[in-house]
N, C-alpha and C positions, 0 to 999 in steps of 0.2 A: 354051761353057764349062760344065763340070759344077758343080752346086750344091755349095757348101762348107758343112758343118755346123760351127759355131763353138761353143766352150765356154770357160769361164774357165780350165779346166785346160789346154786347148790354147793359149790366148792367153798364159798366164803361164808355162807350162812348169814344170820343176822344176830343182833345183840342178844336177843332172847335165847337163841340156840347156843351161843357161846356160854351164856350164863348157865345153861342147862347141861353144859359139859360136852359141847360139840367137839369132835376130834380136832386136834391141833395139826399144823402142817407137818410136824415131826411124826405124829401118829399116822398121818396119811402116807407119808413117805415110807414108814415101816411096813404099812399094809399093802404097798404097791407090789405087783408081781415081781418075783425074783427070776433070775436066769434059770431057764429050764422049766419054769412053771407056765401055766396058761397065760397067753398074751392078753394085755388089757386093751382098753379102747384105742382105736386107731386115730391117726391125725384127721382123717376125713370126718370122724364123728363129732368134731368140734363145730361143724357147719350144719346148722339146723335147717337152712334153706336147701330144698332138694336140687334146685337149679344150680346153685353155687357148688354144692357138694359134687354134682355130676360133672361140672366144668373142671373142678380140681382133679377129679379122678381121671378124666380124659387127658388132661395135661400131664398127668403122671407125677404130681406133687406128692411126696411121701412125708414131708415134715415142713416145719416153719422155715428151716434153713433154705430148702429148695424154693419155697414161695418167695422168700426175701431176695434170693439171688436173681430170680426172674424179674422181680419188680425193679431191682437196681439196674439190670441190663436194659429194661424198657426205658427207664428214666434217662440213662446215658444216650440212648438213641434219639429220644425226643429233644434233649438239651443240645444236641449237636447242631441242629438247625434253628435254634431259638434266637429270635431277634428281640433285643431289649425294647420295652415300650417307651414312648416319649415321656420325658420327666414332667412335662406340662404343656400348656398351650403355646408357650414361647419357645419350646424346644424344636427349632426348625430342623436341625440335623437328625434328631430322633424321629421326626415325622418322615423325613426323606428316606431314612433307613427302612422304616415300616412300609412306606409306599412302594419302595423298590422291591422289598420282599414279597409284597402282594401283587407284583406284576406290572407296576407302572413303568412305561418305557423311559428312555433317557431324555427324550424331547417330545413335545406335543406332536410334531410332524411324524414321529414314529408310530403313531396310532394307525395311520394309513387306511382309514376307512373311507377316504375319498369324499365326494360331495354328498351332502344330505339332500334327499328328495325335496323338491319345492323350495330350496334355499340356494342363495347365490354362494359362490366359492368363498367370499369374504366371511359369511356367517359360518360356513363349515369350518374354516380355519379358526375362527373365534371360539366355536364350540369345543374344538380340540384343546385350545388353551384352557378353557374352563374345566374340562375333564382332567387335564394335567394338574392344574392347581388343586383340584379336589382329591388328587391321589388315586384316581380310578385306574385299575389295571387294564392292560391292553385288551385282554379277552372280554372284559366287562364292557369296555368302550365299544368294541365291535358289536357286542350283543345289543347295546343301546342304539347304535346306528341302524342296525337291522330292524329293531322295533320301530324306530322313527320312520324309516323308509316304508315299512309295511303299513303303518298307520296313515301316513300321507297318501300312499297309493290307494288305500281303501276310501279315504275321503274324496280324492280326486275322481275315482270311479263312480262313487255315489253322486257327486256333484254333476258329473257329465251326464249321467242317466237322467237326473232331474232336469237339467237344461235341455236335453234332447226332447224329453216329453213335452216341456213347455213350448219349445220351438215348433214341434208338430201341431200343437194346439193353436199356436198363433197363426200358422199358415192356413189351417182349416178355417179359422175365423175370417182371415183375409179373403179366402175363396168365397165364403158365404156373403161377406160384405160387398165385394167387388162384383160378384156374379159374372156376367158376360164381359165385363171390363178387366177381368183378372189378368189376361195375357197382356193387354195394353199397359196396364198399370205396373206389372212386373218389369216390362221393358223400360218404362219410364224410371223405375227404381234402379235398374241396371245402369242406365245412362247417368243418373244422378250420382251413383256410387263411384263410377269411373271418371267422372268429369274432372275431379281433382287429382287424377293420376294415382289413385289408391290401388294397390295390388290386392290380389285375392286374400292373402293372409292378413293384410291390414283391415280389410272389411270384416273378416272373421273375428279379429281382435275387438273391433268396435261392437260387433254383435254380442260377443261374450260380455262386454261391459254394459251395454244398454239393453240387451235382450232382442229377440228377433222382431217382435212387433214394432218397437220403437225405432229400431234401425231401418226397417222397411219404410215406415211412415216418414222418417226424416229424409231419406234419400229419394223417396218418391216425390216429396214436396220440392226438393231441389231439382229433380228431373222435370217436374211439371213447370217450374219456373223457367228452366232452360227451353222447354218446348214453347212456352208462350212468347219468349223472346225471338223465336225463330219461325213463328207462324207465317204461313204463306197462303194467301187466298187462292182457292181453286174450287172445283166442283165439289158439291157436298160440304162436309165438315172440313174445317181447316186442318192442316197437318204440320208437324214440326220437321225441320230440316233433316234429311237422311241421304246418305250416299246410295248410289245404285247397288253397290255390293251389299250394303246393309239391308236394302229393300229385298234383294234376292234371298238373303239369308232368312229374313222374316217370312217371305213367301214360302220357302222350304219348310220352315217350322209350322206354319199354318196348314200346309198340305198334310202334315202328320197329325195335326190336332183334330181328332174326330169330333169332339164336342163343338169346336169352332166351325168345322165344316157343316155340321148338322144345323147350327144356327144360321149359317150363310145360305144353305139350301132352303131353309124355311122362311127366307126373306128378311133376315136380320139386318136392320138399317146400319148399325154400327159396323157389322162385319162387311157388308157390301161397300160402305164408304172406305173402310180401311183397305180392302182389296183393290179398289179403284186407285187409291193413292199410291199403294205399293207398286202396282203394275206400271203406273205412269213413271214413277221414280226409277224403277228398274229399266224401263225402256228409254230413259233419258229425256222424257217429255215434261218433267216437272217444272 
């Protein structure tokens, strides 16, 4: 006997078929296989989709009762952890239940993601309060903090690389502009920068705000003004006040400066005048 594919449309027929004498339900019941006869269509034949029919076969469903029992069991499992949705925007308790179910901690401090990169502790605490009010779960808050820190870190790295490149370009420009006076002018800059008792990190902070070129120009002008106030007449060009120890340190630096030495050996007037002043100061004859 060939397999018969059934469908609701075939079972129910249409009005025209009924009018033409389509078999009634009773007639169909009478014509169904009897015990001991060849078995009719199976339960699986009611599923025309191959994937669905294959799933039902693998699960071992033999009839509608088995399928219904499985569905009821699944629904009971799902409803065991079900949280009622808030009744409306004003249902604060409903939202609190939902947020708790979604992983929001008991307090904002319980997020525990610490300080956010580039932000002060006050902002980090405020951000935790905002996340708590929005009902964000603890795991999601940690993921957001991680994304924030990574983003800030990438921006800081890019900004530092850009600043360093500009700083190098500024120093190259200063070397070209000052030429043989570069060593003298950088010493004047150093004096101007330290005159007000500023430490290394404070000067770095000023450089970060103003840029290398503006910072060097500013403190070089300050140092130049200090030098003019302390000019002492002597042989050759005037010199600004300097201790013997400072003169010795400068001499040691110049001994290592091959470019300066080359200019001095070739008869450079600036270099010879500076050397004369430094040696006199170091010897205590200034």
